N, C-alpha and C positions, 0 to 999 in steps of 0.2 A: 585587433588581435585575430589570429587565425586559429580556430578551435576545431578539434576533432572529438567526436562522441562515439564511444564504443559500449556495447552491452545492451543496446536497445533492439527490440524486435523489428521496429520500423514505424513509420508514420504514413498516413494518419493513424491514430490509435484505434485499435479494434477492441482490445481488452488489456488489462494490466495497468497497475498504477504507475509504473516507470514510463510507459509509453505516453500516458496522459500528462505526466509531469513534463516530459520533454516537449510535448506538443504545446504546452503553455509557455515554457521558459525560453526555448531556443529561437522561435520567431521574434520574441521580444529582444533577445540578444542581437539578432540580425538587424532589427529596427534601430538599434543604437550604433550601427556602423561597423559591426564585426562580421566575419564570415564563419559559417558553421558547416562542417561536413559530418553527417551522421551515417555511420556504417551500420547497415541493417541486414536482416536475414532474407535471402531470396524466397524462402518458404513462406514468409510473412507478407512480403511485398508483391509476390506473384510476378516478379520481374526476372529477366535473364541475368545471369551472373555479370556483375560489374556495370550494369545499367544504372543510370542515375536520373533523378527527377527532383522537381522543386516542391517543397512544402513550406509555405509561409516564408520563403527566402532561404530556408535550410536546404542544402543539397543532400539528398538521401541517396546513398550508394549501396546497391544491392550486392551482398557478398555470398559466396557459395555456402550452402548448408546441406546437411544430409539428414534423412528422416530416422534418426536414432534418438530414442527417448532419453532426455536429460543431457544429451551430448551436443545437440545442435548449437546451444548457447556458447559452449566452449570452443567449438570449431569456428563459428563466425567471429568470435572475439579474438581468436588467434589470428585469423586472416586480417581482422581490423588492426591489430597491433602491428602486424607485418606491413600492411599498407601505410600506416602512419609513419613507420620508421623510414619509409622511402620519400617522405615529404617533410617540408619545414613548417611544422606547426608550433605555435606558441604554447597552447594548452591542449593536453590530451586528457579527456574526461571520461573515466570509466564509470558505468552505472551498474550496481549490484556486485556482490562478492564473488560469484562464480567467474564472471569475465575478468575480474581483477587479478586472477591467476597469472595474467600476461602483462601486468604492469612492469615487470622487470625488463621486457624487451625494449620499449621506447626509452625507459630510464637509462639503459646501457648504451643505446645507439644514438639517441638524440640528446646531446648534452645541454642544449639551450632550452628544450621543451620542459614545461612543468607538468607533472602528473597529478591529476585530481581524481579522487574516488568518492562517489556518493553511495552510502549504505542506507538502503530503504528498509532493511530488516536483516535478521540473522537467518539467512535462507537455509543454512545447513540444518536448522531445527525443523524445517517443514516436513511433514509426514509423507508427502508424495515422493520424496527422493529416497532412493535405495542407499545402502551403505557406501557404495563406491562413489556415487554422485555427491553424497553428503561430505565425504572426505575431500573430494576435489573442491567443493565450495569452501570448506574450512581452510584448505590450503590457499584459496583465493583471498580469504580474510587475512591470513598471516602475510601474504604477499602485499596486500594493500597497506598493512601496517608498516611493512619494511620499506616499500618502494615509493609510495605516494608522497608527494610533497605536501599535499593538502588532503585531509580526510573530512568529508561532510557527513553528518548524521541528521536524520529527520525527527528524532525524538530525544528527550532528555534522558530517557532510560538507556538508549544506545550510547549516548555520551558517557554515562556512568560505566557502562559495560567496557568500552574501549580503554577508559582510564584505569579501571580496576584490573582488567585482564592483562593489558599490555603496557600500562603506563603511558599510553598515547593520547596526546591532546587532540581534540577534534573541534570542528566548527559546526555549531548547531544552526541548521537552516531548515525549518519545518516545511511540510507540504501545505498546499492551499486547496480550496474547493473550486471545482470547475464551474463555469457559468453555463447553466442549462439553457437550451433554446426555449422559445415560447411553446406551450403545449395546448392541446385542445381543451378549451374551457368546458366543453360538453362531456368530457371524460369518455369519449366514444370507444377508444381501444380498451380501456378498463372495463367498460360495460360489456364489450364483446367477450371478455374473460369471466363474465358474471361476477364482477367485483362491485362493491359499493364504496364510495369515497369515505375515508376515515374509518373503515371497518375491516381493514386487513393489516396483518403484520408483513413486513417486507424484509427478506434476506436478499442483499445485493452484493455479489462478488463472485470470484472464480469458485467453482464447485470442487474444492479440494479438501482433504481431510482436516488440515490444520485450521480451517475456517469454521469447522464443526456445524455444517447445516444439518447433519444427522442428529445432533443433540437438540437442535431447535425443533426439528420434525417430531422427535420423540416427546419433547415437552409439550408441544402443541397438541399432539394426539392424546396425551394423558389429561391435559387440562380441558380440552374441548370447550373453549370459550363460546358461549351462545352468540350467534350472529356475526362471528369473526371468521375470516379465512387467513390462510398463510400463503404468501407468494414467494417463490424461489426464482430469482432472476440472476443469470450468470452463465459464463461460458465454461468450457472444459479446458483443462491445462494438464495434459499427460495423465488424466485420471478417468479414462473411459470406464474401467471396471467399477470404480467407486461410484461414478454417476449412475451406472446401470443399477447398482444396488439401491441407490437413493430412489430412482424412478420406480423400481419394483416395490419399494416399501410404501409408496404413496399412490400406487396404481388404482386402488379401489377407494381412495378417499377424495370425495368431491369438494372437501373444504380446503384442500391443498392444491395450488395451481403452480405448475412449472411453466414459466413464461419464456425460458431460454435466454439467450443473450440479447439485451435490449440496447438500442442506441438512439441518439437524437431525440425527436419529439416524443416517441413512445417511452423512452427511458424517463424523460422529464415528467411525463404524465403519470407514470406508475409511482415514481418517487413522491411527487406532490400529492397524490391521492392517498398515500399510506397513513394509517392511524398510528403506526409504531414501526420504526426501523430497528432491526435487531441484528447485531453482529456478535456471534458467540465464539469468536476465534480463540485459539490457544496461542497463536503467534501472529504478530503484526508489527509493522514499522510505525507509521502514523497513517492510518487508513483513509485514503481519499474518499471512499464511498461514505464513510461516516461523516467526514467533514462536509461533504456535499449535502447530505441529509440535514445536518445541523444548519447549514447556510440557508436551506429552503424552509426552515422553520418546522421541521418534522421532529416529533418526539423520538428520542433515541435510547436504546438499551443495549448494553454490551457486557461482555465478560470483564472481570476485574484485572486484566493484564495491565502492566504499567502504561502503555500508550493510550489505552482507553481511559485509565484514571486521569491522565493528563488532560484529556478532552472533556470528560464528563463529570469531574469533581465539582464541588462548590455549586451544587444545584443545577447542573446542566444536563443531567440524565440519570438513568438507573444503571447500577452495576450489580451483577450477580457473580457468584463464585465460579471461576473458570472451570469447565469440565464437570460441574456439579448439577445433575439433573434436577434434584429437588429445589435447589436455589433458583434455577432457571424457571421452573414451574411457578414458584412462589412470586417471583418478580413479574412474570407475565400476568399472573392472576391479579396482582396489585395494580398493574398498569391499566388493564381493561376496566377496572372499577374506579379509577381515579382520573377521569379526563381533565378536570380543572387543574390538578397538580401537574399533570403531564404538559398541559399548555403553558404553564409558567416556566417549566424546565426548558421547553422548546424555545420560548422567547429569550431566556437567559443564554441558551446555547447559540442562537442566531446572532445575538449581539456580540458574544464573545468571539465567534469566528470572523465576523466583519471587522472587528477591531484588531485582531491578532494574526490573521492569515491572509496574505494577499500575494498574488503572483508578481506584482510590480516590486514588492519588497524582496521576494525570493530571488528574482532576476538581479536586482541591485546587489544583493548579498553575494551571489555567485560571481558577478563581475568584480566586486570588491576583493574577493579572495583571489581571483585570477591576477588582478593588478598587483596585489600585495606580494604574491609569489614571484611575478615577473620582475618586480622592482627590488627584490631581495637579493643582495650580493653574497649573503652568507650561505654556507653549505648547510642545508637543512638535514639534521640528523634525526633518524627515527630509531627508537629503542628496540632492542631485542625483546621478544616475549619472555615473560617471567612467570614463575609458578605462583599460584594463589593458595592461601590457606583455606581450610574448609569454612572458617568464619567469614572470609571474604566472599566465597562462593555463595554463601547464604544471602548476601546482600543483593544478589541478582534475582532472587526468587521473591514472590509476593510475601510481604511481611505481615506482622500482626496488625498493623494499622491499615491494611487493605480494607476497603469498605465493601461490605456485601449486605444484601437485603435478604435475610433468611425468613423462612415461613414462620418461625416462632417469634420473630421480633417485628414483623410488619405491623405498623400502627398508622394512625392518621398523620403522624409527623415523621414517620420513617420513609418518606417519599423521595428523599434527596440523598445522594451520596455525599456524606459529610466530609469535611476537611480531615 
């Protein structure tokens, strides 16, 4: 098969779950005898326009982009869709909803090609986007529903969303955890940051409003757990003013460490040394950083949004009420005082990830979908969006069976998010 990939910043991955996903999947696809062209952004690759280079057998093609906040993804995706339309690809795979705005172009110009979209999350909900960008991303969602032959989602919550909102069937293929390299057993980098192994909480991810590092900072500052520090590790994504506010809020707090964007051995060392990984997000698809922490056997706490419930339920981690400061403080307090229970959760989580999330399986499922679409002689019809009643909308929100650990109910047995 000849496959084109659109909507990715570039490879090798520097930040972003989509880039790490593609770095794992597409070299494996090439290893099975297929060709992959990945259309990237010149602003990310630092290459001249239309230059190409090899990454694990994948041909990465650098497309023109312009330094306009929130618009560069649309521009590069438009160029990618145009470039695809001039070539004979079997599969054209769009990643994320914004770039999917241009799925109509190859659908109309390339009758033999099959269009696939992977939705890693409902990006129009993310707080960093303004009203105009959010509307464009939502338009991309509707275009994906209308024009994609195959629509992949990474969580069961997203699968329910597309079925309830559009009546659209999707294919559930989850993410998996990256394999970290060997790290320094002496914990030298962590020591240089004045950290002690097992005695710091770690936030790992892009520093954007919807991931709520601000909530975690406030909870940590109010709790002041003795002997513990908080580490913030992550890059900036169109959020310079937000990050500036975060840095100002922690400037005089020696117990909070801003480590910046970490990669390779340093990233592995800081994750493996953490006593608790915390992801307080309001919006996620299926977070790779959380999966990676679980795979490494690190105790995990997260907000009770559906993707986190999928990963942390049944005794695999702690859930607190999303956006609720008191609930976050209560859960942090419980965590630092119950190390044995946390260790049991971490062991359960590690075993669960190893059994259920593998890049080999994900690659096989993508190729299975490609072959199914190419071998289908029937015209694939996609439904028009339809209205939802308010009762149906309520299904998309956390329900009464969402598990939270509140300050008033914490007890020796309330350590686990129950079914």
